[in-house]
PQR file with spaces between the fields and no chain letter, atoms N, CA, C, O and H, PARSE charges and radii, in Angstrom:
ATOM       1  N    MET     1       8.507  -12.212    8.294 -0.4000 1.5000
ATOM       2  CA   MET     1       8.078  -11.724    7.014 -0.0000 2.0000
ATOM       3  C    MET     1       9.316  -11.295    6.223  0.5500 1.7000
ATOM       4  O    MET     1      10.164  -10.578    6.754 -0.5500 1.4000
ATOM       5  N    GLY     2       9.431  -11.723    4.966 -0.4000 1.5000
ATOM       6  CA   GLY     2      10.605  -11.417    4.172 -0.0000 2.0000
ATOM       7  C    GLY     2      10.478  -10.101    3.433  0.5500 1.7000
ATOM       8  O    GLY     2       9.404   -9.507    3.346 -0.5500 1.4000
ATOM       9  H    GLY     2       8.742  -12.305    4.535  0.4000 1.0000
ATOM      10  N    ASN     3      11.602   -9.669    2.907 -0.4000 1.5000
ATOM      11  CA   ASN     3      11.633   -8.449    2.113 -0.0000 2.0000
ATOM      12  C    ASN     3      11.363   -8.777    0.654  0.5500 1.7000
ATOM      13  O    ASN     3      11.668   -9.876    0.191 -0.5500 1.4000
ATOM      14  H    ASN     3      12.475  -10.151    2.978  0.4000 1.0000
ATOM      15  N    ILE     4      10.792   -7.824   -0.065 -0.4000 1.5000
ATOM      16  CA   ILE     4      10.579   -8.032   -1.487 -0.0000 2.0000
ATOM      17  C    ILE     4      11.822   -7.575   -2.248  0.5500 1.7000
ATOM      18  O    ILE     4      12.548   -6.689   -1.796 -0.5500 1.4000
ATOM      19  H    ILE     4      10.545   -6.932    0.311  0.4000 1.0000
ATOM      20  N    THR     5      12.052   -8.176   -3.382 -0.4000 1.5000
ATOM      21  CA   THR     5      13.221   -7.813   -4.180 -0.0000 2.0000
ATOM      22  C    THR     5      12.945   -6.513   -4.936  0.5500 1.7000
ATOM      23  O    THR     5      11.795   -6.112   -5.110 -0.5500 1.4000
ATOM      24  H    THR     5      11.462   -8.895   -3.749  0.4000 1.0000
ATOM      25  N    ASP     6      14.016   -5.869   -5.379 -0.4000 1.5000
ATOM      26  CA   ASP     6      13.875   -4.642   -6.162 -0.0000 2.0000
ATOM      27  C    ASP     6      13.084   -4.898   -7.441  0.5500 1.7000
ATOM      28  O    ASP     6      12.285   -4.062   -7.863 -0.5500 1.4000
ATOM      29  H    ASP     6      14.951   -6.195   -5.238  0.4000 1.0000
ATOM      30  N    ALA     7      13.312   -6.060   -8.053 -0.4000 1.5000
ATOM      31  CA   ALA     7      12.617   -6.394   -9.302 -0.0000 2.0000
ATOM      32  C    ALA     7      11.116   -6.523   -9.076  0.5500 1.7000
ATOM      33  O    ALA     7      10.320   -6.050   -9.888 -0.5500 1.4000
ATOM      34  H    ALA     7      13.961   -6.739   -7.709  0.4000 1.0000
ATOM      35  N    VAL     8      10.728   -7.160   -7.976 -0.4000 1.5000
ATOM      36  CA   VAL     8       9.304   -7.322   -7.668 -0.0000 2.0000
ATOM      37  C    VAL     8       8.685   -5.964   -7.353  0.5500 1.7000
ATOM      38  O    VAL     8       7.574   -5.669   -7.795 -0.5500 1.4000
ATOM      39  H    VAL     8      11.374   -7.544   -7.317  0.4000 1.0000
ATOM      40  N    LEU     9       9.396   -5.141   -6.595 -0.4000 1.5000
ATOM      41  CA   LEU     9       8.893   -3.804   -6.277 -0.0000 2.0000
ATOM      42  C    LEU     9       8.719   -2.977   -7.550  0.5500 1.7000
ATOM      43  O    LEU     9       7.679   -2.347   -7.741 -0.5500 1.4000
ATOM      44  H    LEU     9      10.298   -5.380   -6.236  0.4000 1.0000
ATOM      45  N    ALA    10       9.729   -2.975   -8.419 -0.4000 1.5000
ATOM      46  CA   ALA    10       9.666   -2.211   -9.668 -0.0000 2.0000
ATOM      47  C    ALA    10       8.504   -2.692  -10.539  0.5500 1.7000
ATOM      48  O    ALA    10       7.785   -1.882  -11.125 -0.5500 1.4000
ATOM      49  H    ALA    10      10.574   -3.486   -8.263  0.4000 1.0000
ATOM      50  N    SER    11       8.326   -3.992  -10.621 -0.4000 1.5000
ATOM      51  CA   SER    11       7.244   -4.560  -11.425 -0.0000 2.0000
ATOM      52  C    SER    11       5.878   -4.176  -10.856  0.5500 1.7000
ATOM      53  O    SER    11       4.965   -3.833  -11.608 -0.5500 1.4000
ATOM      54  H    SER    11       8.909   -4.650  -10.146  0.4000 1.0000
ATOM      55  N    THR    12       5.739   -4.231   -9.545 -0.4000 1.5000
ATOM      56  CA   THR    12       4.479   -3.887   -8.894 -0.0000 2.0000
ATOM      57  C    THR    12       4.159   -2.404   -9.083  0.5500 1.7000
ATOM      58  O    THR    12       3.021   -2.046   -9.388 -0.5500 1.4000
ATOM      59  H    THR    12       6.480   -4.509   -8.934  0.4000 1.0000
ATOM      60  N    LEU    13       5.157   -1.551   -8.903 -0.4000 1.5000
ATOM      61  CA   LEU    13       4.944   -0.118   -9.099 -0.0000 2.0000
ATOM      62  C    LEU    13       4.535    0.176  -10.544  0.5500 1.7000
ATOM      63  O    LEU    13       3.643    0.989  -10.789 -0.5500 1.4000
ATOM      64  H    LEU    13       6.081   -1.842   -8.655  0.4000 1.0000
ATOM      65  N    LYS    14       5.188   -0.486  -11.490 -0.4000 1.5000
ATOM      66  CA   LYS    14       4.865   -0.299  -12.911 -0.0000 2.0000
ATOM      67  C    LYS    14       3.412   -0.698  -13.193  0.5500 1.7000
ATOM      68  O    LYS    14       2.706   -0.008  -13.928 -0.5500 1.4000
ATOM      69  H    LYS    14       5.912   -1.146  -11.291  0.4000 1.0000
ATOM      70  N    THR    15       2.980   -1.799  -12.613 -0.4000 1.5000
ATOM      71  CA   THR    15       1.598   -2.253  -12.785 -0.0000 2.0000
ATOM      72  C    THR    15       0.616   -1.255  -12.179  0.5500 1.7000
ATOM      73  O    THR    15      -0.416   -0.957  -12.781 -0.5500 1.4000
ATOM      74  H    THR    15       3.553   -2.359  -12.016  0.4000 1.0000
ATOM      75  N    LEU    16       0.927   -0.742  -11.000 -0.4000 1.5000
ATOM      76  CA   LEU    16       0.054    0.235  -10.350 -0.0000 2.0000
ATOM      77  C    LEU    16      -0.037    1.527  -11.163  0.5500 1.7000
ATOM      78  O    LEU    16      -1.097    2.150  -11.232 -0.5500 1.4000
ATOM      79  H    LEU    16       1.764   -0.984  -10.511  0.4000 1.0000
ATOM      80  N    ILE    17       1.078    1.924  -11.778 -0.4000 1.5000
ATOM      81  CA   ILE    17       1.079    3.116  -12.641 -0.0000 2.0000
ATOM      82  C    ILE    17       0.241    2.849  -13.890  0.5500 1.7000
ATOM      83  O    ILE    17      -0.574    3.682  -14.286 -0.5500 1.4000
ATOM      84  H    ILE    17       1.939    1.418  -11.722  0.4000 1.0000
ATOM      85  N    THR    18       0.446    1.680  -14.509 -0.4000 1.5000
ATOM      86  CA   THR    18      -0.301    1.309  -15.714 -0.0000 2.0000
ATOM      87  C    THR    18      -1.803    1.300  -15.447  0.5500 1.7000
ATOM      88  O    THR    18      -2.593    1.673  -16.314 -0.5500 1.4000
ATOM      89  H    THR    18       1.108    1.003  -14.186  0.4000 1.0000
ATOM      90  N    ASN    19      -2.192    0.878  -14.257 -0.4000 1.5000
ATOM      91  CA   ASN    19      -3.605    0.818  -13.886 -0.0000 2.0000
ATOM      92  C    ASN    19      -4.119    2.130  -13.300  0.5500 1.7000
ATOM      93  O    ASN    19      -5.240    2.195  -12.796 -0.5500 1.4000
ATOM      94  H    ASN    19      -1.550    0.575  -13.553  0.4000 1.0000
ATOM      95  N    ASN    20      -3.289    3.178  -13.370 -0.4000 1.5000
ATOM      96  CA   ASN    20      -3.663    4.516  -12.921 -0.0000 2.0000
ATOM      97  C    ASN    20      -4.061    4.572  -11.442  0.5500 1.7000
ATOM      98  O    ASN    20      -4.946    5.333  -11.052 -0.5500 1.4000
ATOM      99  H    ASN    20      -2.378    3.125  -13.780  0.4000 1.0000
ATOM     100  N    LEU    21      -3.386    3.748  -10.629 -0.4000 1.5000
ATOM     101  CA   LEU    21      -3.637    3.774   -9.193 -0.0000 2.0000
ATOM     102  C    LEU    21      -2.634    4.662   -8.468  0.5500 1.7000
ATOM     103  O    LEU    21      -2.956    5.256   -7.438 -0.5500 1.4000
ATOM     104  H    LEU    21      -2.667    3.130  -10.947  0.4000 1.0000
ATOM     105  N    ILE    22      -1.426    4.754   -9.000 -0.4000 1.5000
ATOM     106  CA   ILE    22      -0.417    5.650   -8.458 -0.0000 2.0000
ATOM     107  C    ILE    22       0.218    6.423   -9.606  0.5500 1.7000
ATOM     108  O    ILE    22       0.134    6.027  -10.769 -0.5500 1.4000
ATOM     109  H    ILE    22      -1.164    4.272   -9.836  0.4000 1.0000
ATOM     110  N    GLU    23       0.862    7.548   -9.248 -0.4000 1.5000
ATOM     111  CA   GLU    23       1.604    8.302  -10.239 -0.0000 2.0000
ATOM     112  C    GLU    23       3.033    8.471   -9.752  0.5500 1.7000
ATOM     113  O    GLU    23       3.306    8.511   -8.553 -0.5500 1.4000
ATOM     114  H    GLU    23       0.930    7.870   -8.304  0.4000 1.0000
ATOM     115  N    ARG    24       3.935    8.570  -10.718 -0.4000 1.5000
ATOM     116  CA   ARG    24       5.362    8.667  -10.431 -0.0000 2.0000
ATOM     117  C    ARG    24       5.850   10.037  -10.849  0.5500 1.7000
ATOM     118  O    ARG    24       5.563   10.497  -11.954 -0.5500 1.4000
ATOM     119  H    ARG    24       3.713    8.537  -11.692  0.4000 1.0000
ATOM     120  N    LYS    25       6.590   10.691   -9.962 -0.4000 1.5000
ATOM     121  CA   LYS    25       7.190   11.978  -10.283 -0.0000 2.0000
ATOM     122  C    LYS    25       8.684   11.860  -10.020  0.5500 1.7000
ATOM     123  O    LYS    25       9.112   11.525   -8.916 -0.5500 1.4000
ATOM     124  H    LYS    25       6.823   10.317   -9.064  0.4000 1.0000
ATOM     125  N    SER    26       9.471   12.143  -11.058 -0.4000 1.5000
ATOM     126  CA   SER    26      10.921   12.067  -10.882 -0.0000 2.0000
ATOM     127  C    SER    26      11.506   13.476  -10.931  0.5500 1.7000
ATOM     128  O    SER    26      11.010   14.349  -11.642 -0.5500 1.4000
ATOM     129  H    SER    26       9.123   12.415  -11.955  0.4000 1.0000
ATOM     130  N    TYR    27      12.567   13.672  -10.164 -0.4000 1.5000
ATOM     131  CA   TYR    27      13.232   14.957  -10.075 -0.0000 2.0000
ATOM     132  C    TYR    27      14.618   14.823  -10.696  0.5500 1.7000
ATOM     133  O    TYR    27      15.325   13.846  -10.449 -0.5500 1.4000
ATOM     134  H    TYR    27      12.970   12.962   -9.586  0.4000 1.0000
ATOM     135  N    ASP    28      14.994   15.797  -11.493 -0.4000 1.5000
ATOM     136  CA   ASP    28      16.288   15.787  -12.176 -0.0000 2.0000
ATOM     137  C    ASP    28      17.352   16.404  -11.267  0.5500 1.7000
ATOM     138  O    ASP    28      17.864   17.495  -11.517 -0.5500 1.4000
ATOM     139  H    ASP    28      14.419   16.590  -11.694  0.4000 1.0000
ATOM     140  N    ILE    29      17.660   15.666  -10.213 -0.4000 1.5000
ATOM     141  CA   ILE    29      18.659   16.120   -9.244 -0.0000 2.0000
ATOM     142  C    ILE    29      19.614   14.982   -8.949  0.5500 1.7000
ATOM     143  O    ILE    29      19.370   13.833   -9.317 -0.5500 1.4000
ATOM     144  H    ILE    29      17.245   14.780  -10.010  0.4000 1.0000
ATOM     145  N    ILE    30      20.713   15.320   -8.276 -0.4000 1.5000
ATOM     146  CA   ILE    30      21.670   14.295   -7.863 -0.0000 2.0000
ATOM     147  C    ILE    30      21.743   14.343   -6.345  0.5500 1.7000
ATOM     148  O    ILE    30      21.968   15.417   -5.787 -0.5500 1.4000
ATOM     149  H    ILE    30      20.911   16.253   -7.977  0.4000 1.0000
ATOM     150  N    PRO    31      21.562   13.226   -5.658 -0.5600 1.5000
ATOM     151  CA   PRO    31      21.180   11.927   -6.200  0.2800 2.0000
ATOM     152  C    PRO    31      19.743   11.967   -6.730  0.5500 1.7000
ATOM     153  O    PRO    31      18.941   12.804   -6.315 -0.5500 1.4000
ATOM     154  N    PRO    32      19.432   11.056   -7.648 -0.5600 1.5000
ATOM     155  CA   PRO    32      18.085   11.035   -8.238  0.2800 2.0000
ATOM     156  C    PRO    32      17.007   10.843   -7.167  0.5500 1.7000
ATOM     157  O    PRO    32      17.209   10.159   -6.163 -0.5500 1.4000
ATOM     158  N    LYS    33      15.892   11.452   -7.412 -0.4000 1.5000
ATOM     159  CA   LYS    33      14.780   11.353   -6.464 -0.0000 2.0000
ATOM     160  C    LYS    33      13.505   11.040   -7.239  0.5500 1.7000
ATOM     161  O    LYS    33      13.235   11.639   -8.280 -0.5500 1.4000
ATOM     162  H    LYS    33      15.727   12.007   -8.227  0.4000 1.0000
ATOM     163  N    VAL    34      12.726   10.096   -6.720 -0.4000 1.5000
ATOM     164  CA   VAL    34      11.451    9.719   -7.322 -0.0000 2.0000
ATOM     165  C    VAL    34      10.412    9.671   -6.202  0.5500 1.7000
ATOM     166  O    VAL    34      10.683    9.170   -5.111 -0.5500 1.4000
ATOM     167  H    VAL    34      12.946    9.610   -5.874  0.4000 1.0000
ATOM     168  N    GLU    35       9.234   10.193   -6.483 -0.4000 1.5000
ATOM     169  CA   GLU    35       8.132   10.130   -5.526 -0.0000 2.0000
ATOM     170  C    GLU    35       6.941    9.453   -6.177  0.5500 1.7000
ATOM     171  O    GLU    35       6.666    9.651   -7.360 -0.5500 1.4000
ATOM     172  H    GLU    35       9.014   10.600   -7.369  0.4000 1.0000
ATOM     173  N    TYR    36       6.243    8.657   -5.396 -0.4000 1.5000
ATOM     174  CA   TYR    36       5.018    8.000   -5.846 -0.0000 2.0000
ATOM     175  C    TYR    36       3.876    8.509   -4.984  0.5500 1.7000
ATOM     176  O    TYR    36       4.041    8.708   -3.780 -0.5500 1.4000
ATOM     177  H    TYR    36       6.466    8.496   -4.435  0.4000 1.0000
ATOM     178  N    SER    37       2.725    8.719   -5.595 -0.4000 1.5000
ATOM     179  CA   SER    37       1.556    9.139   -4.834 -0.0000 2.0000
ATOM     180  C    SER    37       0.309    8.509   -5.439  0.5500 1.7000
ATOM     181  O    SER    37       0.292    8.104   -6.601 -0.5500 1.4000
ATOM     182  H    SER    37       2.591    8.557   -6.572  0.4000 1.0000
ATOM     183  N    LEU    38      -0.736    8.438   -4.615 -0.4000 1.5000
ATOM     184  CA   LEU    38      -1.997    7.881   -5.084 -0.0000 2.0000
ATOM     185  C    LEU    38      -2.683    8.839   -6.045  0.5500 1.7000
ATOM     186  O    LEU    38      -2.668   10.052   -5.836 -0.5500 1.4000
ATOM     187  H    LEU    38      -0.723    8.767   -3.670  0.4000 1.0000
ATOM     188  N    THR    39      -3.275    8.305   -7.081 -0.4000 1.5000
ATOM     189  CA   THR    39      -4.137    9.083   -7.961 -0.0000 2.0000
ATOM     190  C    THR    39      -5.519    9.132   -7.322  0.5500 1.7000
ATOM     191  O    THR    39      -5.740    8.530   -6.272 -0.5500 1.4000
ATOM     192  H    THR    39      -3.287    7.320   -7.251  0.4000 1.0000
ATOM     193  N    GLU    40      -6.442    9.839   -7.944 -0.4000 1.5000
ATOM     194  CA   GLU    40      -7.821    9.849   -7.437 -0.0000 2.0000
ATOM     195  C    GLU    40      -8.386    8.429   -7.443  0.5500 1.7000
ATOM     196  O    GLU    40      -9.070    8.020   -6.504 -0.5500 1.4000
ATOM     197  H    GLU    40      -6.263   10.329   -8.797  0.4000 1.0000
ATOM     198  N    LYS    41      -8.095    7.687   -8.502 -0.4000 1.5000
ATOM     199  CA   LYS    41      -8.560    6.299   -8.569 -0.0000 2.0000
ATOM     200  C    LYS    41      -7.954    5.484   -7.426  0.5500 1.7000
ATOM     201  O    LYS    41      -8.649    4.680   -6.805 -0.5500 1.4000
ATOM     202  H    LYS    41      -7.540    8.019   -9.264  0.4000 1.0000
ATOM     203  N    GLY    42      -6.676    5.681   -7.146 -0.4000 1.5000
ATOM     204  CA   GLY    42      -6.010    4.976   -6.050 -0.0000 2.0000
ATOM     205  C    GLY    42      -6.591    5.344   -4.697  0.5500 1.7000
ATOM     206  O    GLY    42      -6.765    4.486   -3.832 -0.5500 1.4000
ATOM     207  H    GLY    42      -6.111    6.334   -7.650  0.4000 1.0000
ATOM     208  N    LYS    43      -6.891    6.635   -4.517 -0.4000 1.5000
ATOM     209  CA   LYS    43      -7.485    7.089   -3.246 -0.0000 2.0000
ATOM     210  C    LYS    43      -8.860    6.471   -3.025  0.5500 1.7000
ATOM     211  O    LYS    43      -9.283    6.273   -1.886 -0.5500 1.4000
ATOM     212  H    LYS    43      -6.750    7.332   -5.220  0.4000 1.0000
ATOM     213  N    SER    44      -9.559    6.167   -4.123 -0.4000 1.5000
ATOM     214  CA   SER    44     -10.901    5.603   -3.987 -0.0000 2.0000
ATOM     215  C    SER    44     -10.872    4.187   -3.404  0.5500 1.7000
ATOM     216  O    SER    44     -11.901    3.685   -2.954 -0.5500 1.4000
ATOM     217  H    SER    44      -9.215    6.328   -5.049  0.4000 1.0000
ATOM     218  N    ILE    45      -9.717    3.549   -3.408 -0.4000 1.5000
ATOM     219  CA   ILE    45      -9.583    2.192   -2.873 -0.0000 2.0000
ATOM     220  C    ILE    45      -9.402    2.198   -1.351  0.5500 1.7000
ATOM     221  O    ILE    45      -9.678    1.198   -0.689 -0.5500 1.4000
ATOM     222  H    ILE    45      -8.880    3.958   -3.774  0.4000 1.0000
ATOM     223  N    VAL    46      -8.942    3.314   -0.804 -0.4000 1.5000
ATOM     224  CA   VAL    46      -8.633    3.387    0.629 -0.0000 2.0000
ATOM     225  C    VAL    46      -9.820    2.974    1.501  0.5500 1.7000
ATOM     226  O    VAL    46      -9.626    2.173    2.415 -0.5500 1.4000
ATOM     227  H    VAL    46      -8.718    4.127   -1.342  0.4000 1.0000
ATOM     228  N    PRO    47     -11.038    3.474    1.273 -0.5600 1.5000
ATOM     229  CA   PRO    47     -12.157    3.039    2.132  0.2800 2.0000
ATOM     230  C    PRO    47     -12.419    1.529    2.052  0.5500 1.7000
ATOM     231  O    PRO    47     -12.830    0.913    3.035 -0.5500 1.4000
ATOM     232  N    ILE    48     -12.180    0.949    0.889 -0.4000 1.5000
ATOM     233  CA   ILE    48     -12.363   -0.502    0.738 -0.0000 2.0000
ATOM     234  C    ILE    48     -11.347   -1.239    1.605  0.5500 1.7000
ATOM     235  O    ILE    48     -11.692   -2.190    2.307 -0.5500 1.4000
ATOM     236  H    ILE    48     -11.846    1.450    0.091  0.4000 1.0000
ATOM     237  N    LEU    49     -10.093   -0.795    1.552 -0.4000 1.5000
ATOM     238  CA   LEU    49      -9.054   -1.431    2.365 -0.0000 2.0000
ATOM     239  C    LEU    49      -9.318   -1.223    3.856  0.5500 1.7000
ATOM     240  O    LEU    49      -9.064   -2.115    4.665 -0.5500 1.4000
ATOM     241  H    LEU    49      -9.813   -0.022    0.982  0.4000 1.0000
ATOM     242  N    GLN    50      -9.827   -0.047    4.215 -0.4000 1.5000
ATOM     243  CA   GLN    50     -10.166    0.202    5.620 -0.0000 2.0000
ATOM     244  C    GLN    50     -11.293   -0.721    6.077  0.5500 1.7000
ATOM     245  O    GLN    50     -11.296   -1.178    7.220 -0.5500 1.4000
ATOM     246  H    GLN    50     -10.034    0.678    3.558  0.4000 1.0000
ATOM     247  N    SER    51     -12.241   -0.993    5.197 -0.4000 1.5000
ATOM     248  CA   SER    51     -13.319   -1.929    5.530 -0.0000 2.0000
ATOM     249  C    SER    51     -12.773   -3.332    5.768  0.5500 1.7000
ATOM     250  O    SER    51     -13.226   -4.032    6.674 -0.5500 1.4000
ATOM     251  H    SER    51     -12.239   -0.621    4.269  0.4000 1.0000
ATOM     252  N    ILE    52     -11.812   -3.737    4.966 -0.4000 1.5000
ATOM     253  CA   ILE    52     -11.185   -5.053    5.152 -0.0000 2.0000
ATOM     254  C    ILE    52     -10.472   -5.097    6.497  0.5500 1.7000
ATOM     255  O    ILE    52     -10.568   -6.088    7.220 -0.5500 1.4000
ATOM     256  H    ILE    52     -11.444   -3.168    4.230  0.4000 1.0000
ATOM     257  N    CYS    53      -9.754   -4.019    6.838 -0.4000 1.5000
ATOM     258  CA   CYS    53      -9.077   -3.982    8.140 -0.0000 2.0000
ATOM     259  C    CYS    53     -10.075   -4.019    9.290  0.5500 1.7000
ATOM     260  O    CYS    53      -9.833   -4.664   10.310 -0.5500 1.4000
ATOM     261  H    CYS    53      -9.676   -3.213    6.250  0.4000 1.0000
ATOM     262  N    LYS    54     -11.197   -3.325    9.122 -0.4000 1.5000
ATOM     263  CA   LYS    54     -12.229   -3.343   10.162 -0.0000 2.0000
ATOM     264  C    LYS    54     -12.772   -4.753   10.329  0.5500 1.7000
ATOM     265  O    LYS    54     -12.939   -5.228   11.453 -0.5500 1.4000
ATOM     266  H    LYS    54     -11.393   -2.800    8.294  0.4000 1.0000
ATOM     267  N    TRP    55     -13.049   -5.425    9.214 -0.4000 1.5000
ATOM     268  CA   TRP    55     -13.528   -6.808    9.259 -0.0000 2.0000
ATOM     269  C    TRP    55     -12.496   -7.696    9.951  0.5500 1.7000
ATOM     270  O    TRP    55     -12.846   -8.503   10.813 -0.5500 1.4000
ATOM     271  H    TRP    55     -12.914   -5.040    8.301  0.4000 1.0000
ATOM     272  N    ALA    56     -11.231   -7.549    9.575 -0.4000 1.5000
ATOM     273  CA   ALA    56     -10.173   -8.370   10.175 -0.0000 2.0000
ATOM     274  C    ALA    56     -10.064   -8.106   11.668  0.5500 1.7000
ATOM     275  O    ALA    56      -9.826   -9.022   12.454 -0.5500 1.4000
ATOM     276  H    ALA    56     -10.947   -6.893    8.875  0.4000 1.0000
ATOM     277  N    GLY    57     -10.240   -6.850   12.052 -0.4000 1.5000
ATOM     278  CA   GLY    57     -10.157   -6.502   13.472 -0.0000 2.0000
ATOM     279  C    GLY    57     -11.219   -7.187   14.295  0.5500 1.7000
ATOM     280  O    GLY    57     -10.981   -7.546   15.448 -0.5500 1.4000
ATOM     281  H    GLY    57     -10.434   -6.106   11.413  0.4000 1.0000
ATOM     282  N    ILE    58     -12.389   -7.373   13.715 -0.4000 1.5000
ATOM     283  CA   ILE    58     -13.486   -8.044   14.420 -0.0000 2.0000
ATOM     284  C    ILE    58     -13.131   -9.503   14.692  0.5500 1.7000
ATOM     285  O    ILE    58     -13.388  -10.018   15.780 -0.5500 1.4000
ATOM     286  H    ILE    58     -12.582   -7.081   12.778  0.4000 1.0000
ATOM     287  N    PHE    59     -12.541  -10.163   13.704 -0.4000 1.5000
ATOM     288  CA   PHE    59     -12.302  -11.595   13.813 -0.0000 2.0000
ATOM     289  C    PHE    59     -10.924  -11.972   14.355  0.5500 1.7000
ATOM     290  O    PHE    59     -10.723  -13.101   14.802 -0.5500 1.4000
ATOM     291  H    PHE    59     -12.331   -9.745   12.820  0.4000 1.0000
ATOM     292  N    TYR    60      -9.975  -11.036   14.318 -0.4000 1.5000
ATOM     293  CA   TYR    60      -8.620  -11.379   14.742 -0.0000 2.0000
ATOM     294  C    TYR    60      -8.144  -10.552   15.932  0.5500 1.7000
ATOM     295  O    TYR    60      -6.963  -10.574   16.277 -0.5500 1.4000
ATOM     296  H    TYR    60     -10.139  -10.119   13.954  0.4000 1.0000
ATOM     297  N    LYS    61      -9.060   -9.832   16.553 -0.4000 1.5000
ATOM     298  CA   LYS    61      -8.699   -8.943   17.662 -0.0000 2.0000
ATOM     299  C    LYS    61      -7.956   -9.682   18.778  0.5500 1.7000
ATOM     300  O    LYS    61      -6.971   -9.170   19.311 -0.5500 1.4000
ATOM     301  H    LYS    61     -10.019   -9.814   16.273  0.4000 1.0000
ATOM     302  N    GLU    62      -8.414  -10.859   19.125 -0.4000 1.5000
ATOM     303  CA   GLU    62      -7.843  -11.592   20.254 -0.0000 2.0000
ATOM     304  C    GLU    62      -6.871  -12.674   19.811  0.5500 1.7000
ATOM     305  O    GLU    62      -6.348  -13.412   20.647 -0.5500 1.4000
ATOM     306  H    GLU    62      -9.214  -11.275   18.692  0.4000 1.0000
ATOM     307  N    ASP    63      -6.622  -12.780   18.524 -0.4000 1.5000
ATOM     308  CA   ASP    63      -5.767  -13.834   17.991 -0.0000 2.0000
ATOM     309  C    ASP    63      -4.372  -13.269   17.732  0.5500 1.7000
ATOM     310  O    ASP    63      -4.050  -12.876   16.611 -0.5500 1.4000
ATOM     311  H    ASP    63      -7.046  -12.180   17.845  0.4000 1.0000
ATOM     312  N    ASN    64      -3.550  -13.234   18.781 -0.4000 1.5000
ATOM     313  CA   ASN    64      -2.213  -12.643   18.671 -0.0000 2.0000
ATOM     314  C    ASN    64      -1.327  -13.367   17.669  0.5500 1.7000
ATOM     315  O    ASN    64      -0.439  -12.758   17.071 -0.5500 1.4000
ATOM     316  H    ASN    64      -3.812  -13.554   19.692  0.4000 1.0000
ATOM     317  N    GLU    65      -1.559  -14.652   17.482 -0.4000 1.5000
ATOM     318  CA   GLU    65      -0.723  -15.435   16.579 -0.0000 2.0000
ATOM     319  C    GLU    65      -0.945  -15.035   15.119  0.5500 1.7000
ATOM     320  O    GLU    65      -0.009  -15.075   14.320 -0.5500 1.4000
ATOM     321  H    GLU    65      -2.280  -15.147   17.968  0.4000 1.0000
ATOM     322  N    ASN    66      -2.149  -14.660   14.771 -0.4000 1.5000
ATOM     323  CA   ASN    66      -2.486  -14.313   13.389 -0.0000 2.0000
ATOM     324  C    ASN    66      -2.796  -12.830   13.216  0.5500 1.7000
ATOM     325  O    ASN    66      -3.577  -12.459   12.340 -0.5500 1.4000
ATOM     326  H    ASN    66      -2.910  -14.628   15.419  0.4000 1.0000
ATOM     327  N    LYS    67      -2.190  -11.979   14.044 -0.4000 1.5000
ATOM     328  CA   LYS    67      -2.442  -10.542   13.971 -0.0000 2.0000
ATOM     329  C    LYS    67      -2.012  -10.007   12.606  0.5500 1.7000
ATOM     330  O    LYS    67      -0.932  -10.338   12.118 -0.5500 1.4000
ATOM     331  H    LYS    67      -1.555  -12.281   14.756  0.4000 1.0000
ATOM     332  N    MET    68      -2.839   -9.200   12.007 -0.4000 1.5000
ATOM     333  CA   MET    68      -2.545   -8.664   10.680 -0.0000 2.0000
ATOM     334  C    MET    68      -1.722   -7.381   10.831  0.5500 1.7000
ATOM     335  O    MET    68      -2.248   -6.343   11.231 -0.5500 1.4000
ATOM     336  H    MET    68      -3.717   -8.931   12.404  0.4000 1.0000
ATOM     337  N    ILE    69      -0.447   -7.460   10.512 -0.4000 1.5000
ATOM     338  CA   ILE    69       0.480   -6.344   10.673 -0.0000 2.0000
ATOM     339  C    ILE    69       0.010   -5.116    9.907  0.5500 1.7000
ATOM     340  O    ILE    69       0.075   -4.005   10.433 -0.5500 1.4000
ATOM     341  H    ILE    69      -0.019   -8.304   10.186  0.4000 1.0000
ATOM     342  N    GLN    70      -0.465   -5.292    8.668 -0.4000 1.5000
ATOM     343  CA   GLN    70      -0.899   -4.178    7.846 -0.0000 2.0000
ATOM     344  C    GLN    70      -2.037   -3.407    8.512  0.5500 1.7000
ATOM     345  O    GLN    70      -2.084   -2.179    8.441 -0.5500 1.4000
ATOM     346  H    GLN    70      -0.518   -6.194    8.241  0.4000 1.0000
ATOM     347  N    CYS    71      -2.942   -4.122    9.151 -0.4000 1.5000
ATOM     348  CA   CYS    71      -4.110   -3.473    9.758 -0.0000 2.0000
ATOM     349  C    CYS    71      -3.739   -2.714   11.036  0.5500 1.7000
ATOM     350  O    CYS    71      -4.485   -1.835   11.467 -0.5500 1.4000
ATOM     351  H    CYS    71      -2.904   -5.119    9.209  0.4000 1.0000
ATOM     352  N    GLN    72      -2.623   -3.037   11.630 -0.4000 1.5000
ATOM     353  CA   GLN    72      -2.188   -2.298   12.795 -0.0000 2.0000
ATOM     354  C    GLN    72      -1.823   -0.863   12.415  0.5500 1.7000
ATOM     355  O    GLN    72      -1.863    0.035   13.255 -0.5500 1.4000
ATOM     356  H    GLN    72      -2.017   -3.752   11.280  0.4000 1.0000
ATOM     357  N    LYS    73      -1.468   -0.651   11.148 -0.4000 1.5000
ATOM     358  CA   LYS    73      -1.081    0.677   10.665 -0.0000 2.0000
ATOM     359  C    LYS    73      -2.250    1.425   10.046  0.5500 1.7000
ATOM     360  O    LYS    73      -2.111    2.587    9.665 -0.5500 1.4000
ATOM     361  H    LYS    73      -1.435   -1.381   10.465  0.4000 1.0000
ATOM     362  N    CYS    74      -3.388    0.777    9.942 -0.4000 1.5000
ATOM     363  CA   CYS    74      -4.551    1.345    9.269 -0.0000 2.0000
ATOM     364  C    CYS    74      -5.364    2.199   10.235  0.5500 1.7000
ATOM     365  O    CYS    74      -5.484    1.867   11.414 -0.5500 1.4000
ATOM     366  H    CYS    74      -3.501   -0.168   10.251  0.4000 1.0000
ATOM     367  N    ASP    75      -5.917    3.287    9.739 -0.4000 1.5000
ATOM     368  CA   ASP    75      -6.736    4.144   10.588 -0.0000 2.0000
ATOM     369  C    ASP    75      -8.226    3.907   10.348  0.5500 1.7000
ATOM     370  O    ASP    75      -8.998    4.850   10.173 -0.5500 1.4000
ATOM     371  H    ASP    75      -5.819    3.556    8.781  0.4000 1.0000
ATOM     372  N    TYR    76      -8.616    2.623   10.343 -0.4000 1.5000
ATOM     373  CA   TYR    76      -9.990    2.270   10.022 -0.0000 2.0000
ATOM     374  C    TYR    76     -10.996    2.673   11.077  0.5500 1.7000
ATOM     375  O    TYR    76     -12.190    2.744   10.788 -0.5500 1.4000
ATOM     376  H    TYR    76      -7.989    1.858   10.485  0.4000 1.0000
ATOM     377  N    ARG    77     -10.555    2.934   12.274 -0.4000 1.5000
ATOM     378  CA   ARG    77     -11.499    3.185   13.391 -0.0000 2.0000
ATOM     379  C    ARG    77     -12.267    4.456   13.213  0.5500 1.7000
ATOM     380  O    ARG    77     -13.091    4.803   14.059 -0.5500 1.4000
ATOM     381  H    ARG    77      -9.585    2.876   12.509  0.4000 1.0000
């Protein structure tokens, strides 16, 4: 799996902020610090994503070749 570029990450974060899914907080310190967190709207998506991971777990549990890395980190159980 490859890494995403800074430009793609910045663009994605900007879109998520525009859609009110995450919020950005910047601190006026050196070195600069920025934190991102889920908004209430963003938090409302978590159960949907957990349902997708649960579904994937049912069908890909024994398929080591196509294991979904993201779902391994999910607490859907």
